[in-house]
N, C-alpha and C positions, 0 to 999 in steps of 0.2 A: 503518586505525581508530585514532584516538586513544584513549590508556588515560590514566588517573590511578590514584591509590591514594588510599585515606583510612584512616584507624586508628578504630575502635572500641574504646573503653578502658572496662571496666567491672570494678571491685573490680580493678583493677591487671594485667586481662588484656586483651589489645590482638591485634586479629586484622585484618590488612590485607586488603581487596579489591581486584581489578581493576575497572575502568568497569563499572557495571551492564549486564546484557543488555538492551535495550529491547523489552519484551513488550507496550508500549501498540499501540494499531490491530490488532494481531495476533489472527485469530480463530480459529488452531488451536489446540487444546487441548495443553499442555504438561504432561509427566508428570516432575517434578524427581525425582532418584534419590535416595530416602532413605538407602540405604547410602553415599552420599558423606558424610552427617553423622554417622556411624559412623565413617567413615573419618579424620576431625576437617576434612573439605575444605567446612565451613559456618562461621558465625560461633555459636560456642556461649560466651556470657557467663557461664553459670551452670556449676554444679561438679558437673554430672550427668555419668554415663558414660552413653554412648551405644553399643547393640550391635546387629548385625543379628539378626535372628529369622524363622523360617518358621513358620507356624500355619496347617497345612491349604494351601489355595491362595494364602494371602496371604504375601506377602514382605516384611517391613517392618523397622523399628526398634524397639527398645524403651530407652526413659529411666530411668535409675534414682531412686529417692526421694532427695530430698534438701531441705532449708530453701532459700526465697525462690522467689519466681513469674518464671520467666524465658522468652523468646523462643528457638528456636533457629532461625536464619534460613537460608536458604539461599545459596550465595556467586553471586552475579553476578545475580541476578533483580531487576526493577525495575517494582513493581505499582503502578497506578493503580486500573482498577474491573475488573469480573468477577466470574467463581464460582470459589471455592476448594472442592475436593472434597477428602475424605479417610474413611478409617474409623478408628476409634480404642477403644480398649479401655481402661478407668480399672476401677476396684474400688467393691463398694457398703459401704464403711468409711467413716463420718462425719466429715466434715472430713478427709478424708485422698485426696481424688481430684477433682481439676480439672483438665481436658483441652481441648484446642482449638487454636486458630489464632491469629497476631498478623499484622498488615498496617501497611501504611504507618508500616514502623517508620524509626526513626534509629538507634538502640542498642540496649542492654539493657533501657532504663529509660526511652526514649520508643517508645510504638508504640500503635495500636489495637487490639484483642483480642476475638475472641467464645468462650466457653470454657463447659462444660457441667460439672455438677456430679451424675455418676452416682448418689452416695449417694442423692439426692434424688429419682429417679426414681418409686421405687414405695413410699417411706416411707409409715406410717400418719398422720405429722405434716401437715399440710394446708399448715402455713406454709412449710414446707420444701420441699413442691411445687412452690410457686410462686418456687421460688428453682433451677430447674434448669438454665437458662442463662442466661448472663452478657454484658452488653456492659462494656467497660471501655477508658478512654482514659488511658494512664499520661504523665505520672507523676501529672498532675493529678486525673483522675477515677478514681480507687481504688473497688473494689467498696465499701468501708467508707462512701465520702463520697456515692457515688451513692446506696445504701441510707438514708443517713441524711437527704439534701438530698429526694430525689425516690423515696421508697419505691413499689415495685411498676412504675418505668418501665422498668428497663434489666434487668431481670430476670423471667423468666415460666417457665410450666411448658413441658413438651414434649410434642407428638404427633405421631406415634404413641410409647407410652412404650417405648422400649428397653429390655432385659436389662441392668440396672446392672453387672453382673460380666461382660458379653459384648461382642462387637464391635458398633458400629454405625457408620452413615454417617452424615455431616453435611455439609451445605452453606452455605457462606457465600455471599450474595452483596452484592458492595459496588459501588453506583452511588451514589458522592459526590454529597450528605450522606447518602443512605438506605443503611444495613446490614440484611441480611435474613441470618435463622438457621432452616436446616430441619432435621429429622431424618430418615431413613427415604427412601422415595418420596412424602413428604408435597407437596403442590402450594400449600399454604400454610404461609406460615412461624410459626413460634411465638414468633418475636422479631424486630420491626422498630424501629430507632431511625433517628435523625441523631446524624451523628456529632459528638462533642464537639470534635474536633480539626480544625485547619483545613488538615491536612497533604492533599494532594491524591494522592500517591504515595509509593512508599518500599520499604522490604525486606519479606519475607514469609517467615512459618515457620511452624514449630508451637509449640506452646504449653503449658505445665504451670506449677500452681500450688504454693504451699507446701506441702511434704510429701509431694507427690506423683511419683509414677512414672506410664508410661504406655506403651500399644502403638500404634504409626501405622503405615497400609498404604495405598497405593491413593491416596497424593496426587496432584491433579491441578488445575491453573490454566487456567481458560479466560479470557481478556481479552475485555472488552467490546469 
């Protein structure tokens, strides 16, 4: 098998990767080991600490709070279309909890993503309820730009509404150019958009937003 190396450099941090494992065309569900990210065996361009956690039956990882919004990618996975599922726990503190996934990534600055704002799940502020789940495509299409240019198109409320301080299950279905986000056991998506990037594959991993920490567990990928 031929191998190559490429380097992702963000803010002076370089991570070398071997040639990605092709998961295109495979139907079997893949369960990446989140613990490897805590062991430094992923691509982490952020300045967050990652530690292993056990919370009841869940074994996962915790990302520390820090400034900046960043993906943390699994090493060696080349993701195209399919279903990404995970359990995640943020917190009900306004402006301080942004949790989700990044996919079709190139590096720490270029990727598509879906993320949730748990502090908007059950608020009495109806304007915030409408902004519970968000699609982004960095570096061009940030949430600020999307909200200003196309209000309400790339962010929506979530149903069913999870506990904003508890674990909830999320499912992101990528069928380029369509991307859909589901919560819990919902059969209908809470958000469906067309991708704003022209990338059809790339790195995949977890994502946290500015000032956010988060817990992740039970991460799986089922290629289409």
